[in-house]
C-alpha positions, 0 to 999 in steps of 0.5 A, a space after each residue: 215297558 219293553 226294552 228296545 233293540 236286540 239283546 247280545 251277551 257273551 254269557 247268555 244265561 246271566 244276560 237273559 236274567 239281567 234283561 228280565 230283571 231290568 224289565 221288572 225294574 222299569 215296571 216298578 220304577 225302581 231304577 236304582 237297581 239298573 246300576 248294580 256294580 257287577 261283572 255285567 256292567 257293560 250289558 247293563 249299559 247297553 240296555 240302559 242306552 236302548 231305554 234312553 233311546 226310546 225316551 228320546 223319541 219326540 212323540 213321547 215327551 219324556 225329556 225329563 225322565 230321560 235326563 234323570 236316567 242319563 245323569 245316573 247312567 253317566 255316573 255309572 258308566 264313568 265308574 264302570 266302563 273304560 274311558 273311551 267306551 262307545 257306550 259312555 259317549 252315547 250316554 253323553 250325547 243323549 244327556 246333551 240332547 235332553 238338556 238342550 230340549 228342556 232349555 238347559 243348554 248351559 249345562 250341555 256346554 259345561 258337560 260336553 266341553 269338558 268331555 270333548 276337551 279331555 277326549 281330544 287330548 288323547 291325540 288319537 286320529 281315530 277319535 273323530 271316527 267315533 259316531 257318538 263323539 261326533 254326535 256329542 259335538 253336534 249337541 254342543 254346537 246346538 247348545 252354543 246356538 241356543 245360548 246365542 254364542 253365534 261364532 262358537 256355534 258356527 265354528 264347531 258345526 263347520 268342523 263337525 260337518 267336515 269330520 262327519 263327511 270324512 269319517 261317516 260319509 256324505 250321506 250318513 244320517 248324522 252328516 245330514 243332521 249336522 248339515 241341517 244345523 249348519 243351515 240353521 246357523 246360516 239363518 241365525 246369522 242372516 245368511 238366509 239364501 245359503 240357509 235355504 239352499 243348504 236345507 233344500 239340498 238336505 231335504 232332497 238327499 233325504 228323499 233320495 236316500 230314505 224316501 219321504 215316507 220312510 217311518 225311520 226318518 219321517 220325523 226329521 224330514 218333516 222337521 226340516 220342511 217346517 224349518 224351511 217354511 219358517 225361513 221362507 217366511 223370514 225372507 218374504 216368501 210367505 206365499 210359498 210357506 202358506 202353500 207348504 204348511 197346511 199340508 205339512 201340518 196335516 201330515 204331521 198330525 196323521 203320522 206323528 200325532 197331535 202331541 208330537 213336538 214337530 206337529 206343534 212347531 208346524 202348527 205355530 209356524 202356520 199361525 205365523 204365516 197366517 198373521 203375515 198374510 193378514 189373517 191373524 184370527 186364523 192363527 190365534 187358535 193354533 198358537 193357543 193350542 201350541 202354548 197349552 201343549 208346551 205348558 202340559 209337557 214342560 217346554 222351556 219357559 223362554 219358548 213359552 214366553 215367546 209364544 205368549 208374546 206372539 199370541 198377544 201380537 196376533 190378538 192386537 193385529 186382529 183387533 186392529 183389523 176388526 176396528 178398520 173393518 168396522 170403520 169401513 162399514 160405518 163410512 160406507 153406511 154414512 155414504 149410503 145414507 148420504 146418497 139415499 138422502 140426496 136421492 130423496 131430495 132429488 125426487 122431491 125436487 123433481 116432483 115439485 118441478 113437475 107440479 110447477 110445470 
């Protein structure tokens, strides 16, 4: 596995040897050799950061491997790097990301609350300008939301957005991510119209800044569109969701692949939309595939249980619809049989009357 990104080193000779050594470690899976305590600690931290970035790609489904590496890297960085080193904060944000992804948001809170509290106690106004710190706040707000700590999540994400706009600008990637997270919080709190308006704004900004087909941001763009479709369903705009989701799912499969998390989430959303429009049978295979994928890649058990429960509902709805259809056919047959019988009686009566005449 190649190390991602360009390589920089003040000592090119030692830096080049280190890069070769780390690639060897990855091939042999002997990751403990990544964390040797020597004068190249900063260079090692840079390469580990790039590796973890690769693990964080949703299409790889390597959250557990990424988390294991992150935990070792956090310990190493705390020991070998300066307190406010940007690389330390990058690893903290990735650790929070992986923990949130595998359903361990309580650990995210424990890790990042402590780290952010200590960091902010330094009292420097320049702290908030660190993108990695703002990203850590972003992961902490996600953890609060997933733990149903609604007010904490809302307060933090609003503060996070304010800091991002001030330090990074309105159109920065992280600023737009945080804005989308605020929209999700609005939706959770029942402020659906605000959520829709904000998500539509974020999507328009992405298209204007990056282009809808920019591969660097396509995964996030598709994820936001899928999220908007789900809110459409929640607010009764089901037809808009049904019109949006099939094309969105096709694009996810084509560009991101069948195993990508965004593809699976879009698939599940379409299954729900079919149920809302009275086609539960069309949604069943989509939810089955999503559950199988979730079990295969190790998605959080809570998420899987929700999907299984929804699958049970779909099957129940389909059974009820089939029962209603069967009942309707029986009633129609009875009516037809009755009509045929009456018709034959009328024919016999007419024949009898004619004979009598």
